[in-house]
PQR file with spaces between the fields and no chain letter, atoms N, CA, C, O and H, PARSE charges and radii, in Angstrom:
ATOM       1  N    MET     1       0.816   -1.187    0.000 -0.4000 1.5000
ATOM       2  CA   MET     1       0.000    0.000    0.000 -0.0000 2.0000
ATOM       3  C    MET     1       0.868    1.263    0.000  0.5500 1.7000
ATOM       4  O    MET     1       0.610    2.193   -0.764 -0.5500 1.4000
ATOM       5  N    LEU     2       1.891    1.296    0.851 -0.4000 1.5000
ATOM       6  CA   LEU     2       2.733    2.486    0.935 -0.0000 2.0000
ATOM       7  C    LEU     2       3.827    2.516   -0.126  0.5500 1.7000
ATOM       8  O    LEU     2       4.319    3.585   -0.487 -0.5500 1.4000
ATOM       9  H    LEU     2       2.101    0.541    1.471  0.4000 1.0000
ATOM      10  N    GLY     3       4.196    1.369   -0.614 -0.4000 1.5000
ATOM      11  CA   GLY     3       5.279    1.284   -1.584 -0.0000 2.0000
ATOM      12  C    GLY     3       6.597    0.996   -0.899  0.5500 1.7000
ATOM      13  O    GLY     3       6.760    1.293    0.285 -0.5500 1.4000
ATOM      14  H    GLY     3       3.797    0.501   -0.321  0.4000 1.0000
ATOM      15  N    PRO     4       7.532    0.426   -1.621 -0.5600 1.5000
ATOM      16  CA   PRO     4       8.787   -0.026   -1.024  0.2800 2.0000
ATOM      17  C    PRO     4       9.734    1.089   -0.589  0.5500 1.7000
ATOM      18  O    PRO     4      10.671    0.839    0.169 -0.5500 1.4000
ATOM      19  N    ASN     5       9.505    2.312   -1.055 -0.4000 1.5000
ATOM      20  CA   ASN     5      10.402    3.412   -0.708 -0.0000 2.0000
ATOM      21  C    ASN     5       9.754    4.440    0.221  0.5500 1.7000
ATOM      22  O    ASN     5      10.156    5.603    0.240 -0.5500 1.4000
ATOM      23  H    ASN     5       8.744    2.516   -1.671  0.4000 1.0000
ATOM      24  N    HIS     6       8.769    4.018    0.974 -0.4000 1.5000
ATOM      25  CA   HIS     6       8.086    4.920    1.899 -0.0000 2.0000
ATOM      26  C    HIS     6       8.846    4.978    3.223  0.5500 1.7000
ATOM      27  O    HIS     6       9.415    3.979    3.663 -0.5500 1.4000
ATOM      28  H    HIS     6       8.443    3.073    0.958  0.4000 1.0000
ATOM      29  N    LEU     7       8.852    6.132    3.842 -0.4000 1.5000
ATOM      30  CA   LEU     7       9.580    6.306    5.107 -0.0000 2.0000
ATOM      31  C    LEU     7       9.051    5.413    6.218  0.5500 1.7000
ATOM      32  O    LEU     7       9.815    4.992    7.086 -0.5500 1.4000
ATOM      33  H    LEU     7       8.390    6.944    3.485  0.4000 1.0000
ATOM      34  N    TYR     8       7.758    5.117    6.205 -0.4000 1.5000
ATOM      35  CA   TYR     8       7.225    4.205    7.229 -0.0000 2.0000
ATOM      36  C    TYR     8       7.814    2.808    7.069  0.5500 1.7000
ATOM      37  O    TYR     8       8.060    2.117    8.057 -0.5500 1.4000
ATOM      38  H    TYR     8       7.137    5.459    5.500  0.4000 1.0000
ATOM      39  N    VAL     9       8.034    2.402    5.845 -0.4000 1.5000
ATOM      40  CA   VAL     9       8.650    1.095    5.593 -0.0000 2.0000
ATOM      41  C    VAL     9      10.066    1.093    6.163  0.5500 1.7000
ATOM      42  O    VAL     9      10.467    0.143    6.835 -0.5500 1.4000
ATOM      43  H    VAL     9       7.833    2.964    5.042  0.4000 1.0000
ATOM      44  N    ALA    10      10.817    2.150    5.897 -0.4000 1.5000
ATOM      45  CA   ALA    10      12.181    2.255    6.425 -0.0000 2.0000
ATOM      46  C    ALA    10      12.170    2.253    7.949  0.5500 1.7000
ATOM      47  O    ALA    10      12.993    1.587    8.578 -0.5500 1.4000
ATOM      48  H    ALA    10      10.491    2.923    5.351  0.4000 1.0000
ATOM      49  N    ARG    11      11.241    2.997    8.543 -0.4000 1.5000
ATOM      50  CA   ARG    11      11.153    3.052   10.004 -0.0000 2.0000
ATOM      51  C    ARG    11      10.872    1.664   10.583  0.5500 1.7000
ATOM      52  O    ARG    11      11.492    1.261   11.567 -0.5500 1.4000
ATOM      53  H    ARG    11      10.573    3.538    8.032  0.4000 1.0000
ATOM      54  N    ASP    12       9.939    0.938    9.969 -0.4000 1.5000
ATOM      55  CA   ASP    12       9.596   -0.389   10.471 -0.0000 2.0000
ATOM      56  C    ASP    12      10.731   -1.386   10.273  0.5500 1.7000
ATOM      57  O    ASP    12      10.958   -2.248   11.121 -0.5500 1.4000
ATOM      58  H    ASP    12       9.436    1.266    9.169  0.4000 1.0000
ATOM      59  N    LEU    13      11.441   -1.271    9.157 -0.4000 1.5000
ATOM      60  CA   LEU    13      12.608   -2.136    8.940 -0.0000 2.0000
ATOM      61  C    LEU    13      13.676   -1.875    9.998  0.5500 1.7000
ATOM      62  O    LEU    13      14.284   -2.809   10.521 -0.5500 1.4000
ATOM      63  H    LEU    13      11.257   -0.570    8.467  0.4000 1.0000
ATOM      64  N    ASN    14      13.897   -0.608   10.306 -0.4000 1.5000
ATOM      65  CA   ASN    14      14.870   -0.227   11.321 -0.0000 2.0000
ATOM      66  C    ASN    14      14.463   -0.785   12.684  0.5500 1.7000
ATOM      67  O    ASN    14      15.298   -1.311   13.420 -0.5500 1.4000
ATOM      68  H    ASN    14      13.404    0.150    9.881  0.4000 1.0000
ATOM      69  N    THR    15      13.187   -0.669   13.012 -0.4000 1.5000
ATOM      70  CA   THR    15      12.687   -1.178   14.294 -0.0000 2.0000
ATOM      71  C    THR    15      12.833   -2.694   14.373  0.5500 1.7000
ATOM      72  O    THR    15      13.273   -3.221   15.395 -0.5500 1.4000
ATOM      73  H    THR    15      12.509   -0.242   12.415  0.4000 1.0000
ATOM      74  N    LEU    16      12.475   -3.385   13.326 -0.4000 1.5000
ATOM      75  CA   LEU    16      12.619   -4.839   13.308 -0.0000 2.0000
ATOM      76  C    LEU    16      14.086   -5.241   13.420  0.5500 1.7000
ATOM      77  O    LEU    16      14.421   -6.206   14.106 -0.5500 1.4000
ATOM      78  H    LEU    16      12.117   -2.957   12.496  0.4000 1.0000
ATOM      79  N    ALA    17      14.949   -4.505   12.749 -0.4000 1.5000
ATOM      80  CA   ALA    17      16.385   -4.787   12.838 -0.0000 2.0000
ATOM      81  C    ALA    17      16.888   -4.600   14.265  0.5500 1.7000
ATOM      82  O    ALA    17      17.738   -5.363   14.724 -0.5500 1.4000
ATOM      83  H    ALA    17      14.677   -3.721   12.191  0.4000 1.0000
ATOM      84  N    LYS    18      16.375   -3.595   14.972 -0.4000 1.5000
ATOM      85  CA   LYS    18      16.773   -3.384   16.367 -0.0000 2.0000
ATOM      86  C    LYS    18      16.324   -4.557   17.248  0.5500 1.7000
ATOM      87  O    LYS    18      17.055   -4.981   18.143 -0.5500 1.4000
ATOM      88  H    LYS    18      15.684   -2.975   14.599  0.4000 1.0000
ATOM      89  N    VAL    19      15.136   -5.068   16.992 -0.4000 1.5000
ATOM      90  CA   VAL    19      14.647   -6.229   17.742 -0.0000 2.0000
ATOM      91  C    VAL    19      15.554   -7.431   17.488  0.5500 1.7000
ATOM      92  O    VAL    19      15.944   -8.131   18.422 -0.5500 1.4000
ATOM      93  H    VAL    19      14.543   -4.724   16.265  0.4000 1.0000
ATOM      94  N    LEU    20      15.882   -7.662   16.232 -0.4000 1.5000
ATOM      95  CA   LEU    20      16.755   -8.787   15.898 -0.0000 2.0000
ATOM      96  C    LEU    20      18.147   -8.606   16.496  0.5500 1.7000
ATOM      97  O    LEU    20      18.770   -9.576   16.927 -0.5500 1.4000
ATOM      98  H    LEU    20      15.565   -7.093   15.473  0.4000 1.0000
ATOM      99  N    THR    21      18.631   -7.379   16.522 -0.4000 1.5000
ATOM     100  CA   THR    21      19.926   -7.100   17.136 -0.0000 2.0000
ATOM     101  C    THR    21      19.890   -7.435   18.624  0.5500 1.7000
ATOM     102  O    THR    21      20.827   -8.031   19.155 -0.5500 1.4000
ATOM     103  H    THR    21      18.125   -6.591   16.172  0.4000 1.0000
ATOM     104  N    ALA    22      18.814   -7.054   19.287 -0.4000 1.5000
ATOM     105  CA   ALA    22      18.668   -7.347   20.715 -0.0000 2.0000
ATOM     106  C    ALA    22      18.633   -8.843   20.982  0.5500 1.7000
ATOM     107  O    ALA    22      19.023   -9.300   22.056 -0.5500 1.4000
ATOM     108  H    ALA    22      18.053   -6.570   18.856  0.4000 1.0000
ATOM     109  N    LYS    23      18.163   -9.598   20.001 -0.4000 1.5000
ATOM     110  CA   LYS    23      18.125  -11.057   20.128 -0.0000 2.0000
ATOM     111  C    LYS    23      19.404  -11.708   19.608  0.5500 1.7000
ATOM     112  O    LYS    23      19.483  -12.933   19.505 -0.5500 1.4000
ATOM     113  H    LYS    23      17.846   -9.226   19.129  0.4000 1.0000
ATOM     114  N    ALA    24      20.405  -10.890   19.281 -0.4000 1.5000
ATOM     115  CA   ALA    24      21.691  -11.338   18.740 -0.0000 2.0000
ATOM     116  C    ALA    24      21.544  -12.055   17.396  0.5500 1.7000
ATOM     117  O    ALA    24      22.374  -12.895   17.051 -0.5500 1.4000
ATOM     118  H    ALA    24      20.341   -9.896   19.364  0.4000 1.0000
ATOM     119  N    ASP    25      20.510  -11.734   16.648 -0.4000 1.5000
ATOM     120  CA   ASP    25      20.330  -12.267   15.299 -0.0000 2.0000
ATOM     121  C    ASP    25      20.910  -11.262   14.316  0.5500 1.7000
ATOM     122  O    ASP    25      20.182  -10.590   13.585 -0.5500 1.4000
ATOM     123  H    ASP    25      19.835  -11.051   16.929  0.4000 1.0000
ATOM     124  N    TYR    26      22.232  -11.173   14.314 -0.4000 1.5000
ATOM     125  CA   TYR    26      22.911  -10.179   13.491 -0.0000 2.0000
ATOM     126  C    TYR    26      22.717  -10.444   12.005  0.5500 1.7000
ATOM     127  O    TYR    26      22.560   -9.512   11.217 -0.5500 1.4000
ATOM     128  H    TYR    26      22.823  -11.719   14.908  0.4000 1.0000
ATOM     129  N    ALA    27      22.730  -11.702   11.629 -0.4000 1.5000
ATOM     130  CA   ALA    27      22.555  -12.040   10.208 -0.0000 2.0000
ATOM     131  C    ALA    27      21.181  -11.605    9.704  0.5500 1.7000
ATOM     132  O    ALA    27      21.038  -11.241    8.537 -0.5500 1.4000
ATOM     133  H    ALA    27      22.858  -12.460   12.269  0.4000 1.0000
ATOM     134  N    GLY    28      20.189  -11.639   10.558 -0.4000 1.5000
ATOM     135  CA   GLY    28      18.864  -11.188   10.166 -0.0000 2.0000
ATOM     136  C    GLY    28      18.729   -9.677   10.173  0.5500 1.7000
ATOM     137  O    GLY    28      17.988   -9.108    9.372 -0.5500 1.4000
ATOM     138  H    GLY    28      20.306  -11.934   11.506  0.4000 1.0000
ATOM     139  N    ALA    29      19.450   -9.027   11.081 -0.4000 1.5000
ATOM     140  CA   ALA    29      19.324   -7.579   11.241 -0.0000 2.0000
ATOM     141  C    ALA    29      20.061   -6.780   10.172  0.5500 1.7000
ATOM     142  O    ALA    29      19.561   -5.749    9.722 -0.5500 1.4000
ATOM     143  H    ALA    29      20.053   -9.489   11.732  0.4000 1.0000
ATOM     144  N    VAL    30      21.220   -7.231    9.766 -0.4000 1.5000
ATOM     145  CA   VAL    30      22.052   -6.460    8.832 -0.0000 2.0000
ATOM     146  C    VAL    30      21.317   -6.109    7.539  0.5500 1.7000
ATOM     147  O    VAL    30      21.314   -4.941    7.151 -0.5500 1.4000
ATOM     148  H    VAL    30      21.626   -8.068   10.132  0.4000 1.0000
ATOM     149  N    PRO    31      20.693   -7.074    6.855 -0.5600 1.5000
ATOM     150  CA   PRO    31      20.023   -6.687    5.610  0.2800 2.0000
ATOM     151  C    PRO    31      18.853   -5.724    5.821  0.5500 1.7000
ATOM     152  O    PRO    31      18.552   -4.908    4.950 -0.5500 1.4000
ATOM     153  N    LEU    32      18.195   -5.823    6.976 -0.4000 1.5000
ATOM     154  CA   LEU    32      17.091   -4.901    7.252 -0.0000 2.0000
ATOM     155  C    LEU    32      17.607   -3.490    7.469  0.5500 1.7000
ATOM     156  O    LEU    32      17.028   -2.531    6.958 -0.5500 1.4000
ATOM     157  H    LEU    32      18.440   -6.486    7.684  0.4000 1.0000
ATOM     158  N    TYR    33      18.694   -3.353    8.224 -0.4000 1.5000
ATOM     159  CA   TYR    33      19.304   -2.028    8.393 -0.0000 2.0000
ATOM     160  C    TYR    33      19.736   -1.462    7.049  0.5500 1.7000
ATOM     161  O    TYR    33      19.521   -0.283    6.767 -0.5500 1.4000
ATOM     162  H    TYR    33      19.165   -4.132    8.639  0.4000 1.0000
ATOM     163  N    ARG    34      20.341   -2.294    6.227 -0.4000 1.5000
ATOM     164  CA   ARG    34      20.827   -1.805    4.923 -0.0000 2.0000
ATOM     165  C    ARG    34      19.686   -1.356    4.024  0.5500 1.7000
ATOM     166  O    ARG    34      19.803   -0.355    3.318 -0.5500 1.4000
ATOM     167  H    ARG    34      20.516   -3.252    6.456  0.4000 1.0000
ATOM     168  N    LEU    35      18.591   -2.092    4.050 -0.4000 1.5000
ATOM     169  CA   LEU    35      17.432   -1.702    3.240 -0.0000 2.0000
ATOM     170  C    LEU    35      16.809   -0.413    3.774  0.5500 1.7000
ATOM     171  O    LEU    35      16.438    0.464    2.995 -0.5500 1.4000
ATOM     172  H    LEU    35      18.496   -2.905    4.623  0.4000 1.0000
ATOM     173  N    ALA    36      16.693   -0.294    5.087 -0.4000 1.5000
ATOM     174  CA   ALA    36      16.173    0.940    5.685 -0.0000 2.0000
ATOM     175  C    ALA    36      17.065    2.115    5.320  0.5500 1.7000
ATOM     176  O    ALA    36      16.584    3.202    5.001 -0.5500 1.4000
ATOM     177  H    ALA    36      16.994   -1.007    5.720  0.4000 1.0000
ATOM     178  N    LEU    37      18.364    1.882    5.373 -0.4000 1.5000
ATOM     179  CA   LEU    37      19.323    2.927    5.024 -0.0000 2.0000
ATOM     180  C    LEU    37      19.184    3.344    3.564  0.5500 1.7000
ATOM     181  O    LEU    37      19.221    4.532    3.244 -0.5500 1.4000
ATOM     182  H    LEU    37      18.754    0.999    5.632  0.4000 1.0000
ATOM     183  N    GLU    38      19.026    2.378    2.697 -0.4000 1.5000
ATOM     184  CA   GLU    38      18.855    2.669    1.263 -0.0000 2.0000
ATOM     185  C    GLU    38      17.616    3.535    1.020  0.5500 1.7000
ATOM     186  O    GLU    38      17.664    4.498    0.255 -0.5500 1.4000
ATOM     187  H    GLU    38      18.996    1.413    2.957  0.4000 1.0000
ATOM     188  N    ILE    39      16.522    3.188    1.668 -0.4000 1.5000
ATOM     189  CA   ILE    39      15.283    3.960    1.508 -0.0000 2.0000
ATOM     190  C    ILE    39      15.470    5.384    2.028  0.5500 1.7000
ATOM     191  O    ILE    39      15.135    6.353    1.347 -0.5500 1.4000
ATOM     192  H    ILE    39      16.483    2.406    2.290  0.4000 1.0000
ATOM     193  N    ASP    40      16.011    5.499    3.248 -0.4000 1.5000
ATOM     194  CA   ASP    40      16.183    6.836    3.829 -0.0000 2.0000
ATOM     195  C    ASP    40      17.125    7.705    3.003  0.5500 1.7000
ATOM     196  O    ASP    40      16.882    8.900    2.835 -0.5500 1.4000
ATOM     197  H    ASP    40      16.283    4.712    3.801  0.4000 1.0000
ATOM     198  N    GLU    41      18.188    7.116    2.493 -0.4000 1.5000
ATOM     199  CA   GLU    41      19.116    7.897    1.669 -0.0000 2.0000
ATOM     200  C    GLU    41      18.431    8.409    0.408  0.5500 1.7000
ATOM     201  O    GLU    41      18.677    9.539   -0.014 -0.5500 1.4000
ATOM     202  H    GLU    41      18.386    6.145    2.629  0.4000 1.0000
ATOM     203  N    LYS    42      17.569    7.583   -0.201 -0.4000 1.5000
ATOM     204  CA   LYS    42      16.843    8.008   -1.404 -0.0000 2.0000
ATOM     205  C    LYS    42      15.859    9.127   -1.090  0.5500 1.7000
ATOM     206  O    LYS    42      15.766   10.113   -1.821 -0.5500 1.4000
ATOM     207  H    LYS    42      17.369    6.665    0.141  0.4000 1.0000
ATOM     208  N    VAL    43      15.129    8.961    0.002 -0.4000 1.5000
ATOM     209  CA   VAL    43      14.029    9.868    0.309 -0.0000 2.0000
ATOM     210  C    VAL    43      14.493   11.109    1.071  0.5500 1.7000
ATOM     211  O    VAL    43      14.088   12.226    0.750 -0.5500 1.4000
ATOM     212  H    VAL    43      15.205    8.160    0.596  0.4000 1.0000
ATOM     213  N    LEU    44      15.338   10.913    2.075 -0.4000 1.5000
ATOM     214  CA   LEU    44      15.728   12.014    2.953 -0.0000 2.0000
ATOM     215  C    LEU    44      17.115   12.575    2.673  0.5500 1.7000
ATOM     216  O    LEU    44      17.397   13.733    2.980 -0.5500 1.4000
ATOM     217  H    LEU    44      15.667   10.006    2.336  0.4000 1.0000
ATOM     218  N    GLY    45      17.974   11.758    2.092 -0.4000 1.5000
ATOM     219  CA   GLY    45      19.353   12.158    1.854 -0.0000 2.0000
ATOM     220  C    GLY    45      20.276   11.621    2.936  0.5500 1.7000
ATOM     221  O    GLY    45      19.847   11.283    4.039 -0.5500 1.4000
ATOM     222  H    GLY    45      17.745   10.817    1.842  0.4000 1.0000
ATOM     223  N    ALA    46      21.536   11.553    2.596 -0.4000 1.5000
ATOM     224  CA   ALA    46      22.538   10.956    3.480 -0.0000 2.0000
ATOM     225  C    ALA    46      22.797   11.776    4.737  0.5500 1.7000
ATOM     226  O    ALA    46      23.244   11.226    5.743 -0.5500 1.4000
ATOM     227  H    ALA    46      21.885   11.828    1.700  0.4000 1.0000
ATOM     228  N    ASP    47      22.529   13.069    4.704 -0.4000 1.5000
ATOM     229  CA   ASP    47      22.837   13.928    5.847 -0.0000 2.0000
ATOM     230  C    ASP    47      21.661   14.127    6.809  0.5500 1.7000
ATOM     231  O    ASP    47      21.788   14.841    7.803 -0.5500 1.4000
ATOM     232  H    ASP    47      22.166   13.516    3.887  0.4000 1.0000
ATOM     233  N    HIS    48      20.542   13.510    6.522 -0.4000 1.5000
ATOM     234  CA   HIS    48      19.386   13.659    7.402 -0.0000 2.0000
ATOM     235  C    HIS    48      19.636   12.917    8.723  0.5500 1.7000
ATOM     236  O    HIS    48      20.237   11.842    8.716 -0.5500 1.4000
ATOM     237  H    HIS    48      20.439   12.929    5.714  0.4000 1.0000
ATOM     238  N    PRO    49      19.187   13.470    9.844 -0.5600 1.5000
ATOM     239  CA   PRO    49      19.421   12.827   11.142  0.2800 2.0000
ATOM     240  C    PRO    49      18.886   11.392   11.234  0.5500 1.7000
ATOM     241  O    PRO    49      19.514   10.540   11.863 -0.5500 1.4000
ATOM     242  N    THR    50      17.746   11.123   10.619 -0.4000 1.5000
ATOM     243  CA   THR    50      17.205    9.761   10.654 -0.0000 2.0000
ATOM     244  C    THR    50      18.114    8.795    9.899  0.5500 1.7000
ATOM     245  O    THR    50      18.358    7.679   10.357 -0.5500 1.4000
ATOM     246  H    THR    50      17.236   11.815   10.108  0.4000 1.0000
ATOM     247  N    THR    51      18.605    9.222    8.759 -0.4000 1.5000
ATOM     248  CA   THR    51      19.528    8.396    7.982 -0.0000 2.0000
ATOM     249  C    THR    51      20.810    8.148    8.771  0.5500 1.7000
ATOM     250  O    THR    51      21.328    7.032    8.800 -0.5500 1.4000
ATOM     251  H    THR    51      18.407   10.128    8.387  0.4000 1.0000
ATOM     252  N    LYS    52      21.305    9.181    9.397 -0.4000 1.5000
ATOM     253  CA   LYS    52      22.529    9.040   10.197 -0.0000 2.0000
ATOM     254  C    LYS    52      22.318    8.084   11.366  0.5500 1.7000
ATOM     255  O    LYS    52      23.230    7.340   11.728 -0.5500 1.4000
ATOM     256  H    LYS    52      20.884   10.087    9.373  0.4000 1.0000
ATOM     257  N    GLN    53      21.122    8.095   11.961 -0.4000 1.5000
ATOM     258  CA   GLN    53      20.847    7.201   13.080 -0.0000 2.0000
ATOM     259  C    GLN    53      20.863    5.744   12.634  0.5500 1.7000
ATOM     260  O    GLN    53      21.345    4.876   13.362 -0.5500 1.4000
ATOM     261  H    GLN    53      20.381    8.699   11.667  0.4000 1.0000
ATOM     262  N    ILE    54      20.343    5.476   11.453 -0.4000 1.5000
ATOM     263  CA   ILE    54      20.383    4.104   10.944 -0.0000 2.0000
ATOM     264  C    ILE    54      21.834    3.681   10.726  0.5500 1.7000
ATOM     265  O    ILE    54      22.195    2.535   10.994 -0.5500 1.4000
ATOM     266  H    ILE    54      19.952    6.182   10.862  0.4000 1.0000
ATOM     267  N    HIS    55      22.664    4.600   10.242 -0.4000 1.5000
ATOM     268  CA   HIS    55      24.097    4.314   10.104 -0.0000 2.0000
ATOM     269  C    HIS    55      24.693    3.946   11.458  0.5500 1.7000
ATOM     270  O    HIS    55      25.457    2.987   11.568 -0.5500 1.4000
ATOM     271  H    HIS    55      22.371    5.531   10.024  0.4000 1.0000
ATOM     272  N    VAL    56      24.343    4.705   12.479 -0.4000 1.5000
ATOM     273  CA   VAL    56      24.841    4.437   13.828 -0.0000 2.0000
ATOM     274  C    VAL    56      24.400    3.046   14.289  0.5500 1.7000
ATOM     275  O    VAL    56      25.197    2.287   14.840 -0.5500 1.4000
ATOM     276  H    VAL    56      23.723    5.484   12.390  0.4000 1.0000
ATOM     277  N    ASN    57      23.132    2.720   14.062 -0.4000 1.5000
ATOM     278  CA   ASN    57      22.611    1.414   14.453 -0.0000 2.0000
ATOM     279  C    ASN    57      23.351    0.285   13.738  0.5500 1.7000
ATOM     280  O    ASN    57      23.738   -0.706   14.358 -0.5500 1.4000
ATOM     281  H    ASN    57      22.484    3.337   13.615  0.4000 1.0000
ATOM     282  N    LEU    58      23.541    0.443   12.445 -0.4000 1.5000
ATOM     283  CA   LEU    58      24.235   -0.583   11.668 -0.0000 2.0000
ATOM     284  C    LEU    58      25.689   -0.700   12.102  0.5500 1.7000
ATOM     285  O    LEU    58      26.197   -1.810   12.262 -0.5500 1.4000
ATOM     286  H    LEU    58      23.227    1.248   11.942  0.4000 1.0000
ATOM     287  N    ASP    59      26.356    0.413   12.290 -0.4000 1.5000
ATOM     288  CA   ASP    59      27.756    0.383   12.727 -0.0000 2.0000
ATOM     289  C    ASP    59      27.897   -0.303   14.087  0.5500 1.7000
ATOM     290  O    ASP    59      28.829   -1.078   14.301 -0.5500 1.4000
ATOM     291  H    ASP    59      25.944    1.314   12.159  0.4000 1.0000
ATOM     292  N    ALA    60      26.972   -0.016   15.003 -0.4000 1.5000
ATOM     293  CA   ALA    60      27.008   -0.637   16.327 -0.0000 2.0000
ATOM     294  C    ALA    60      26.814   -2.143   16.217  0.5500 1.7000
ATOM     295  O    ALA    60      27.481   -2.911   16.910 -0.5500 1.4000
ATOM     296  H    ALA    60      26.215    0.614   14.829  0.4000 1.0000
ATOM     297  N    LEU    61      25.916   -2.558   15.361 -0.4000 1.5000
ATOM     298  CA   LEU    61      25.685   -3.988   15.158 -0.0000 2.0000
ATOM     299  C    LEU    61      26.929   -4.661   14.589  0.5500 1.7000
ATOM     300  O    LEU    61      27.332   -5.724   15.062 -0.5500 1.4000
ATOM     301  H    LEU    61      25.374   -1.934   14.798  0.4000 1.0000
ATOM     302  N    LEU    62      27.530   -4.057   13.591 -0.4000 1.5000
ATOM     303  CA   LEU    62      28.718   -4.649   12.978 -0.0000 2.0000
ATOM     304  C    LEU    62      29.864   -4.723   13.978  0.5500 1.7000
ATOM     305  O    LEU    62      30.639   -5.680   13.964 -0.5500 1.4000
ATOM     306  H    LEU    62      27.203   -3.193   13.206  0.4000 1.0000
ATOM     307  N    GLU    63      29.979   -3.725   14.844 -0.4000 1.5000
ATOM     308  CA   GLU    63      31.005   -3.741   15.883 -0.0000 2.0000
ATOM     309  C    GLU    63      30.731   -4.860   16.890  0.5500 1.7000
ATOM     310  O    GLU    63      31.652   -5.568   17.297 -0.5500 1.4000
ATOM     311  H    GLU    63      29.350   -2.947   14.856  0.4000 1.0000
ATOM     312  N    ALA    64      29.476   -5.019   17.291 -0.4000 1.5000
ATOM     313  CA   ALA    64      29.113   -6.085   18.226 -0.0000 2.0000
ATOM     314  C    ALA    64      29.366   -7.454   17.605  0.5500 1.7000
ATOM     315  O    ALA    64      29.794   -8.385   18.287 -0.5500 1.4000
ATOM     316  H    ALA    64      28.728   -4.443   16.961  0.4000 1.0000
ATOM     317  N    GLU    65      29.103   -7.566   16.327 -0.4000 1.5000
ATOM     318  CA   GLU    65      29.324   -8.822   15.624 -0.0000 2.0000
ATOM     319  C    GLU    65      30.823   -9.167   15.610  0.5500 1.7000
ATOM     320  O    GLU    65      31.202  -10.325   15.783 -0.5500 1.4000
ATOM     321  H    GLU    65      28.755   -6.809   15.773  0.4000 1.0000
ATOM     322  N    LYS    66      31.666   -8.148   15.403 -0.4000 1.5000
ATOM     323  CA   LYS    66      33.131   -8.358   15.423 -0.0000 2.0000
ATOM     324  C    LYS    66      33.572   -8.862   16.784  0.5500 1.7000
ATOM     325  O    LYS    66      34.358   -9.805   16.882 -0.5500 1.4000
ATOM     326  H    LYS    66      31.359   -7.207   15.262  0.4000 1.0000
ATOM     327  N    LYS    67      33.060   -8.227   17.838 -0.4000 1.5000
ATOM     328  CA   LYS    67      33.444   -8.608   19.209 -0.0000 2.0000
ATOM     329  C    LYS    67      32.981  -10.022   19.534  0.5500 1.7000
ATOM     330  O    LYS    67      33.668  -10.761   20.239 -0.5500 1.4000
ATOM     331  H    LYS    67      32.422   -7.461   17.758  0.4000 1.0000
ATOM     332  N    LYS    68      31.814  -10.394   19.016 -0.4000 1.5000
ATOM     333  CA   LYS    68      31.272  -11.721   19.258 -0.0000 2.0000
ATOM     334  C    LYS    68      32.159  -12.793   18.630  0.5500 1.7000
ATOM     335  O    LYS    68      32.312  -13.882   19.182 -0.5500 1.4000
ATOM     336  H    LYS    68      31.256   -9.793   18.443  0.4000 1.0000
ATOM     337  N    LYS    69      32.737  -12.482   17.483 -0.4000 1.5000
ATOM     338  CA   LYS    69      33.562  -13.447   16.758 -0.0000 2.0000
ATOM     339  C    LYS    69      34.951  -13.634   17.384  0.5500 1.7000
ATOM     340  O    LYS    69      35.634  -14.618   17.100 -0.5500 1.4000
ATOM     341  H    LYS    69      32.612  -11.597   17.034  0.4000 1.0000
ATOM     342  N    LYS    70      35.365  -12.688   18.234 -0.4000 1.5000
ATOM     343  CA   LYS    70      36.696  -12.772   18.841 -0.0000 2.0000
ATOM     344  C    LYS    70      36.769  -13.841   19.891  0.5500 1.7000
ATOM     345  O    LYS    70      37.822  -14.039   20.498 -0.5500 1.4000
ATOM     346  H    LYS    70      34.811  -11.889   18.465  0.4000 1.0000
């Protein structure tokens, strides 16, 4: 209904990715963060605070994943 590039879709993907991150399902969360990021960058631009927050979330997940593998 909203379309694949709607901000609500990006917001929900980001939220779901955060839930998966909390459950340590990094493999499930990473693609959702990346898709949310792609949508936000298209719609809002790379410098928008919401887009930057998704970057922060993804970076934190990737860092946690690195630490887990050590």
